[in-house]
BAFIVO-365176 format. One record per residue (C-alpha): residue number from 0; x, z negated, y. Coordinates in steps of 0.1 Angstrom, whole numbers, plus 5000, padded with zeros to 4 digits. Last residue first. Example, Ala and Ser with C-alpha at 12.3 -4.5 7.8 and 13.67 -1.06 7.14 Angstrom:
ATOM, resi, xx, zz, yy
ATOM, 1, 5137, 4929, 4989;
ATOM, 0, 5123, 4922, 4955;
This chain:
ATOM, resi, xx, zz, yy
ATOM, 248, 5350, 4978, 5083;
ATOM, 247, 5316, 4987, 5068;
ATOM, 246, 5321, 5006, 5035;
ATOM, 245, 5304, 5041, 5039;
ATOM, 244, 5336, 5057, 5051;
ATOM, 243, 5355, 5047, 5019;
ATOM, 242, 5329, 5064, 4997;
ATOM, 241, 5329, 5094, 5020;
ATOM, 240, 5367, 5097, 5017;
ATOM, 239, 5365, 5096, 4979;
ATOM, 238, 5339, 5123, 4979;
ATOM, 237, 5360, 5145, 5002;
ATOM, 236, 5390, 5140, 4978;
ATOM, 235, 5370, 5150, 4948;
ATOM, 234, 5355, 5180, 4964;
ATOM, 233, 5389, 5191, 4977;
ATOM, 232, 5404, 5189, 4942;
ATOM, 231, 5376, 5211, 4929;
ATOM, 230, 5379, 5235, 4958;
ATOM, 229, 5416, 5241, 4951;
ATOM, 228, 5437, 5259, 4977;
ATOM, 227, 5439, 5233, 5005;
ATOM, 226, 5409, 5225, 5027;
ATOM, 225, 5426, 5217, 5060;
ATOM, 224, 5416, 5183, 5074;
ATOM, 223, 5391, 5168, 5098;
ATOM, 222, 5392, 5130, 5100;
ATOM, 221, 5362, 5110, 5090;
ATOM, 220, 5329, 5104, 5108;
ATOM, 219, 5308, 5073, 5099;
ATOM, 218, 5271, 5076, 5106;
ATOM, 217, 5253, 5043, 5103;
ATOM, 216, 5215, 5041, 5102;
ATOM, 215, 5192, 5013, 5111;
ATOM, 214, 5155, 5013, 5103;
ATOM, 213, 5129, 4992, 5122;
ATOM, 212, 5095, 4976, 5118;
ATOM, 211, 5087, 4997, 5089;
ATOM, 210, 5054, 5015, 5084;
ATOM, 209, 5066, 5050, 5093;
ATOM, 208, 5088, 5051, 5062;
ATOM, 207, 5059, 5041, 5040;
ATOM, 206, 5039, 5070, 5056;
ATOM, 205, 5068, 5094, 5049;
ATOM, 204, 5070, 5083, 5012;
ATOM, 203, 5033, 5087, 5006;
ATOM, 202, 5033, 5122, 5022;
ATOM, 201, 5066, 5134, 5006;
ATOM, 200, 5063, 5127, 4969;
ATOM, 199, 5089, 5105, 4952;
ATOM, 198, 5097, 5112, 4916;
ATOM, 197, 5134, 5102, 4917;
ATOM, 196, 5146, 5107, 4953;
ATOM, 195, 5138, 5103, 4989;
ATOM, 194, 5159, 5073, 5000;
ATOM, 193, 5144, 5052, 5028;
ATOM, 192, 5120, 5027, 5012;
ATOM, 191, 5129, 5023, 4976;
ATOM, 190, 5167, 5029, 4976;
ATOM, 189, 5170, 5014, 5010;
ATOM, 188, 5153, 4982, 4998;
ATOM, 187, 5124, 4962, 5011;
ATOM, 186, 5119, 4951, 5046;
ATOM, 185, 5135, 4959, 5080;
ATOM, 184, 5156, 4987, 5066;
ATOM, 183, 5194, 4993, 5065;
ATOM, 182, 5210, 5026, 5061;
ATOM, 181, 5244, 5043, 5053;
ATOM, 180, 5257, 5078, 5058;
ATOM, 179, 5293, 5089, 5054;
ATOM, 178, 5308, 5120, 5068;
ATOM, 177, 5339, 5138, 5054;
ATOM, 176, 5356, 5166, 5074;
ATOM, 175, 5365, 5202, 5066;
ATOM, 174, 5387, 5227, 5084;
ATOM, 173, 5382, 5263, 5074;
ATOM, 172, 5410, 5280, 5054;
ATOM, 171, 5388, 5311, 5048;
ATOM, 170, 5389, 5311, 5010;
ATOM, 169, 5390, 5273, 5008;
ATOM, 168, 5361, 5268, 5033;
ATOM, 167, 5342, 5296, 5016;
ATOM, 166, 5345, 5279, 4982;
ATOM, 165, 5334, 5245, 4995;
ATOM, 164, 5298, 5253, 4987;
ATOM, 163, 5306, 5255, 4949;
ATOM, 162, 5327, 5222, 4947;
ATOM, 161, 5299, 5198, 4938;
ATOM, 160, 5306, 5163, 4950;
ATOM, 159, 5303, 5135, 4924;
ATOM, 158, 5275, 5111, 4932;
ATOM, 157, 5280, 5085, 4959;
ATOM, 156, 5268, 5050, 4951;
ATOM, 155, 5240, 5026, 4960;
ATOM, 154, 5224, 5053, 4981;
ATOM, 153, 5193, 5059, 4961;
ATOM, 152, 5203, 5094, 4954;
ATOM, 151, 5197, 5129, 4968;
ATOM, 150, 5207, 5162, 4952;
ATOM, 149, 5236, 5186, 4953;
ATOM, 148, 5261, 5158, 4959;
ATOM, 147, 5277, 5181, 4985;
ATOM, 146, 5251, 5176, 5012;
ATOM, 145, 5266, 5203, 5035;
ATOM, 144, 5266, 5200, 5073;
ATOM, 143, 5278, 5232, 5090;
ATOM, 142, 5298, 5225, 5121;
ATOM, 141, 5289, 5245, 5153;
ATOM, 140, 5317, 5263, 5172;
ATOM, 139, 5297, 5295, 5176;
ATOM, 138, 5322, 5311, 5151;
ATOM, 137, 5312, 5284, 5126;
ATOM, 136, 5275, 5294, 5129;
ATOM, 135, 5284, 5331, 5127;
ATOM, 134, 5305, 5325, 5095;
ATOM, 133, 5283, 5302, 5076;
ATOM, 132, 5259, 5331, 5069;
ATOM, 131, 5285, 5348, 5047;
ATOM, 130, 5288, 5316, 5027;
ATOM, 129, 5250, 5317, 5021;
ATOM, 128, 5253, 5352, 5007;
ATOM, 127, 5281, 5342, 4983;
ATOM, 126, 5263, 5311, 4972;
ATOM, 125, 5232, 5331, 4965;
ATOM, 124, 5247, 5355, 4941;
ATOM, 123, 5235, 5335, 4910;
ATOM, 122, 5200, 5330, 4923;
ATOM, 121, 5184, 5298, 4910;
ATOM, 120, 5197, 5277, 4939;
ATOM, 119, 5179, 5295, 4966;
ATOM, 118, 5198, 5281, 4996;
ATOM, 117, 5183, 5279, 5031;
ATOM, 116, 5207, 5279, 5061;
ATOM, 115, 5190, 5257, 5087;
ATOM, 114, 5188, 5272, 5121;
ATOM, 113, 5170, 5243, 5138;
ATOM, 112, 5138, 5263, 5142;
ATOM, 111, 5137, 5268, 5104;
ATOM, 110, 5141, 5231, 5099;
ATOM, 109, 5113, 5224, 5123;
ATOM, 108, 5090, 5249, 5105;
ATOM, 107, 5099, 5235, 5071;
ATOM, 106, 5092, 5199, 5083;
ATOM, 105, 5058, 5209, 5096;
ATOM, 104, 5043, 5217, 5061;
ATOM, 103, 5071, 5222, 5035;
ATOM, 102, 5077, 5259, 5027;
ATOM, 101, 5112, 5261, 5042;
ATOM, 100, 5121, 5229, 5022;
ATOM, 99, 5118, 5249, 4990;
ATOM, 98, 5149, 5269, 4999;
ATOM, 97, 5173, 5240, 4994;
ATOM, 96, 5191, 5230, 5025;
ATOM, 95, 5223, 5238, 5044;
ATOM, 94, 5223, 5222, 5078;
ATOM, 93, 5234, 5232, 5113;
ATOM, 92, 5250, 5205, 5135;
ATOM, 91, 5247, 5190, 5170;
ATOM, 90, 5258, 5153, 5169;
ATOM, 89, 5245, 5118, 5162;
ATOM, 88, 5208, 5127, 5163;
ATOM, 87, 5214, 5156, 5139;
ATOM, 86, 5231, 5132, 5115;
ATOM, 85, 5202, 5108, 5114;
ATOM, 84, 5173, 5133, 5115;
ATOM, 83, 5189, 5153, 5087;
ATOM, 82, 5197, 5122, 5067;
ATOM, 81, 5160, 5112, 5069;
ATOM, 80, 5153, 5140, 5044;
ATOM, 79, 5169, 5122, 5015;
ATOM, 78, 5198, 5100, 5004;
ATOM, 77, 5227, 5125, 5007;
ATOM, 76, 5264, 5121, 5011;
ATOM, 75, 5280, 5144, 5036;
ATOM, 74, 5308, 5170, 5036;
ATOM, 73, 5310, 5184, 5071;
ATOM, 72, 5322, 5220, 5074;
ATOM, 71, 5338, 5240, 5102;
ATOM, 70, 5356, 5210, 5117;
ATOM, 69, 5360, 5196, 5152;
ATOM, 68, 5355, 5159, 5145;
ATOM, 67, 5324, 5138, 5155;
ATOM, 66, 5340, 5107, 5169;
ATOM, 65, 5344, 5075, 5150;
ATOM, 64, 5316, 5052, 5138;
ATOM, 63, 5282, 5062, 5150;
ATOM, 62, 5252, 5039, 5151;
ATOM, 61, 5217, 5054, 5148;
ATOM, 60, 5187, 5033, 5155;
ATOM, 59, 5155, 5045, 5139;
ATOM, 58, 5122, 5031, 5155;
ATOM, 57, 5106, 5061, 5137;
ATOM, 56, 5091, 5074, 5169;
ATOM, 55, 5123, 5067, 5188;
ATOM, 54, 5143, 5085, 5162;
ATOM, 53, 5121, 5115, 5165;
ATOM, 52, 5132, 5119, 5201;
ATOM, 51, 5168, 5118, 5191;
ATOM, 50, 5161, 5144, 5165;
ATOM, 49, 5146, 5165, 5193;
ATOM, 48, 5178, 5168, 5213;
ATOM, 47, 5200, 5173, 5183;
ATOM, 46, 5178, 5199, 5168;
ATOM, 45, 5177, 5218, 5201;
ATOM, 44, 5215, 5215, 5204;
ATOM, 43, 5219, 5230, 5169;
ATOM, 42, 5195, 5258, 5178;
ATOM, 41, 5213, 5265, 5210;
ATOM, 40, 5247, 5267, 5192;
ATOM, 39, 5234, 5288, 5164;
ATOM, 38, 5220, 5315, 5186;
ATOM, 37, 5202, 5338, 5161;
ATOM, 36, 5204, 5375, 5170;
ATOM, 35, 5206, 5399, 5199;
ATOM, 34, 5173, 5390, 5216;
ATOM, 33, 5180, 5354, 5208;
ATOM, 32, 5180, 5338, 5243;
ATOM, 31, 5142, 5339, 5247;
ATOM, 30, 5138, 5320, 5214;
ATOM, 29, 5158, 5289, 5224;
ATOM, 28, 5143, 5271, 5255;
ATOM, 27, 5107, 5282, 5256;
ATOM, 26, 5099, 5290, 5219;
ATOM, 25, 5119, 5259, 5208;
ATOM, 24, 5102, 5238, 5234;
ATOM, 23, 5068, 5247, 5219;
ATOM, 22, 5082, 5239, 5185;
ATOM, 21, 5093, 5204, 5198;
ATOM, 20, 5060, 5198, 5216;
ATOM, 19, 5039, 5205, 5185;
ATOM, 18, 5061, 5185, 5162;
ATOM, 17, 5062, 5155, 5186;
ATOM, 16, 5024, 5155, 5188;
ATOM, 15, 5023, 5153, 5150;
ATOM, 14, 5049, 5126, 5150;
ATOM, 13, 5030, 5106, 5176;
ATOM, 12, 4999, 5109, 5154;
ATOM, 11, 5020, 5095, 5125;
ATOM, 10, 5032, 5067, 5147;
ATOM, 9, 4997, 5057, 5155;
ATOM, 8, 4987, 5058, 5119;
ATOM, 7, 5016, 5036, 5109;
ATOM, 6, 5007, 5011, 5137;
ATOM, 5, 4971, 5009, 5123;
ATOM, 4, 4983, 5007, 5087;
ATOM, 3, 5006, 4978, 5092;
ATOM, 2, 5021, 4979, 5057;
ATOM, 1, 5012, 5009, 5035;
ATOM, 0, 5000, 5000, 5000;
């Protein structure tokens, strides 16, 4: 059962209004500048601006540790869809996401407006095509955030990083940086009340998220580095760095 149903309903109505005004702002502030193609920088800045607005609706406080590094790729641990709001509120980025998200009501539209690179995991040639789409984003000076675990978890640990999406970084010698995400929640447990995993379904989970008094997120930025020549070694080293970043100093 959702706690504080009246406040939760009020926050949901604010979220709906936020969605309408955000998309309206996209068509006013971003779309007119894209006659010659997608403007990754404007889209990332649009996401950053409106993620900060959404944090206020969710009563989500984002603490940053370190400075967002200049890197082509950010390797990030993954607890669920709130990670996108959290990291985007901390710094302008473009995300890689599973293709199913594009069809989600409201969130799919917002992700599309933000320039998300959607990945159809069942297609064998998809990794190559997505890697090609990295290039204009990186050329615009915008980092691509990749959730390298390949799925979300409860956040108690970091799953092994999958090396596939690191292949373009190795091939093009793009700088990469680890980013660690942590959360605290007013009641309950992060694994049950923030993480979106196991057999969770979106609407009940989102209403539970809206019901909390507060949520605190910690975004820890690591140091950018060159990728080396072995993507599997890189995946292991990034995962180890993320694990270390998630431990409060």
